[in-house]
N, C-alpha and C positions, 0 to 999 in steps of 0.2 A: 279436814285439808282444805287452806285456806292461804290467800295472797293476799298481801296489802304492799303497796308503794307510797313510798313517802311524796311532800309536796313538790319536791325537786324534777320527778319523774315528768318525761315531755308531755303524756296526757294529763297528767295533774298543773301543769304549767299551763294548759288549755283550756282546763276546767276553771281554772283560778282568774284568766285572765276575762274568760264568758261571765264567772260570777264578778267580778269589779265592774263589767257593764252592766251589769243586772243593778249593783247596789247603785249604779250612775242615775240610772232610770228613775231609781226609787228617791234620788235627791232632787228630781226634775219633777215627779208626780209620787202621790200617795197609792196610787193603783194605777203602776203602767202596765201595758201591755207589749211585752217585749220577748224574743226568742231568739238564742244568739249560738253561733256553731265558729267554732274556731280550728283552723290547722295550722300549725307552726313546723317550722326545721330548716336548718342550713339556710339561714338569714332573712328567711322567709315566712310572713305570718297574715294569712286567708281569714277574714270576719266576715259572716254576713250574717245580717242581724234585721229582722223582720220586726219591725214597732212603730208604736204612735208617738215616739219619742224622738228618733232619731233620723237623722237628714244628711243625706251625701254630700249636700251642700252648705253645711252650717261646719266653718271653720273652726271653731272654740272645740265642736264635738271630735272632731279629727285630731284635734292637737290632745284633747283630755283621752281620747281611747290610744292615741301614739304612748302618750307616759303613761300608761295602765301598763299597753307591751312592754315599755322600757325597764319598768320598776320590776315586774314579774319577771320577763323570761330575758332581758338584754335587749341590746340595740336591735331590733328589727326592722326589715321594709312591712311596711301595713298595707295591705289591699284590701280596703274596707267597701262597703256595697251592702249598702243603708234601703232597705225595702217598706215600703207600706203592706200592714197585713191585710190578708184576703178581706174585702165587705163582707162577703157573706161569712165569712169564717168569724170575723169579729162581733157581728150580731150575734153568732149564735152562742159564740162563747163567752157572752153576757148571761147565758143561761145555765153554764157549769160545763163541763168537757166528760169525754170517751176516757173509759183505763179501767183495768185490771192491777191489783196489788195484792202484793202478799208479803208480810212481815212475819218474821222469827224470831225469839228472845235471841241474844248472843251468846253463842256455845264458849265452853270456856277456852276453848282453843282460838276462838278470835278474839276473846280477852286478852287472851296472853300475847298473840300474834300483836295487836294494836299498842300494848304497851312496848314490844322489843322495837317495834318499827318507829314510836317515838322516843322512844332510848337512844336508839342509834344515829335517829335525825340529830340529836343535842351535841355529837360528836364529829357528824357526818354527814352536814348538810347538803349535801349532794343527791342527784338522783341515785334511788337504789327500792329494792326489789327485795320482797322477803316473803317465803313458801313455808310454811308448818304443816306438819301431815305427823299427826299424834305427835310423838317425841323427836321426830325429826325437824330440822331446821334447815334452809337452804337460804344464803346472805348473800345477795346480789350487788356491792356496796362501790359505788364508783369513788374514785380518789380516793381509794383505801389503801393505803403503806404499810400499814402494821394492822395483822391480824389479832394482835396479843391485845390491842385495844376493845377489839369486837369480841374477843372469847371472854374478857374481863367481864362486858357486859353484860352478856350473857350468862356469864354466871351466878348472878342472882336470880334466875328460871330453873329451878332445880326439874321443871317438867321437860324441858330440853337434854337429850341424853346423847344426840346424834346431830351437829355440826357440821356443813360445808360452808365454804365463804371463797365467793366470785369461783364457781368452777370452772367460768371459761377464761381465768386470769385476769390482770388487771385490764380495767375499760375506764374511760372520761367521762361516758354516759352522756345525757342532754339531749338536747334537739338538734346539736349537729352529730349526734350519733344515728340516731331514732327520731322520727316526725313523732308530731304528738297532735291527738284530737279530741272533740268533747264528748265526754262520756262513752268513754272507749274502755273503761277502768270500771267499770259498775261494782262488781264481785269484791273489788278491795273499797267500795264505799259502802255497799250495802250487806257485803256478808251471803248469806244463803237467804236472803229475804229480795232479791232478782226479780224483777218481774215486768213485765209491760215495757216502756218507756225510762227515759234516763233525767235525773234528779239536776242537772246543771245547767247553765245558761235559759232557765226559764223564769219567769213571774210565778206570783203564788196563785196566781187565778189556774195555771197548768196544773194539773191532778197530779200528774207526773213529780210533781216539787210539792205540795199540800196534802196529798192524800198518801202518799208514800210517808211522809214525815210522821203523819197521826197516825197511819198504819205502828212504824216502828217506834214509836212512844207508847203506844198502848199493850205492843208485845212485850215492849219492856218491862213495863209496869205491871202486866200479868201473869210474864211468862209464860203465855200461852202464844199458838200460832193464831194470825189474824190474815183473814182472807177478805178482799173487799172489790166491790167492783161498783162504777158509776157510766150513766150515760149522758148524752146533754140533755136538759130537762130535770133531770132528778132534783129533787128540794132536799132530799136528805141523804146521808150516807153512812148508814151505823148509826143511825137515829140523832145525825147533829146536820145540822144545816151547811150548808156551803159555806156560808160566812164564819160560822162557828169553828168549822176545820180550818180556813184559810187563817184566820186569827193564832190558833195553837200553834201554825206552823210559821204564823209572823214572827211570834213570840219566842218560837225557839230558834228562828233567824236572828233575832235581835241577839239574845240570851250569847249567842255566840260568834257575835260582831258581823253579821251580816253575810252575804252570799257568797264574797271571797273567803272567805273562812272557810264559810260551808264546804266549799271544794277544796280547800287542802288536805280535808283527812274523810269528808263525806261523815256517815251514821255510825262511825267507831274507830 
């Protein structure tokens, strides 16, 4: 049983905004320190940034962040709060990070639902959520007036024998219906690999990002479950240095087009 949401879900809008801000940080510094939290809904967007890049008094950055929000979510009043990272934390994180991590190979169920979600999104680029439980599929797709189109889309997936579309009836979806927040849809991004912290709104020095990506790639390659942990001061994780793991994650993020693109669908 697995759930997937598309890039227009309010929580994914928040993840995408956070990812775009991290992308912006990397345009200013090759190794920034940044952590972003986003909450949006009903015309308001609250953004809290801890970093060594962003400044409350930098009007250019304010405009850039407002433009990011407008482009991804629409016209919102942005409440922006930027803070320097705690001094002791910034020193300690120069030596690593703490965390526990688990990655599992994708199940057939996860693979199928990922394809279904993307295919529906091609036809309906609006807020949507999808649940697959063995051969039972629930589709909650906003702005959908034609169930036949979705049934035609699903017909190419013979694994689905039972389909329910919009069990609550028609709905418009989006952040005017529901608020969105960063890292609130980790199951939709990581499948059964969820553990520890969230993926989004953080730079690669954060183990939640780099080691989660590394572990997932290893599970995908080996077909085996991967469990890892690390503490500040550890020189190696899984026999690899922090620098090696960060570069593996950096290459992955680069190949998919950046942190904003990473936030659209997560790891699967």
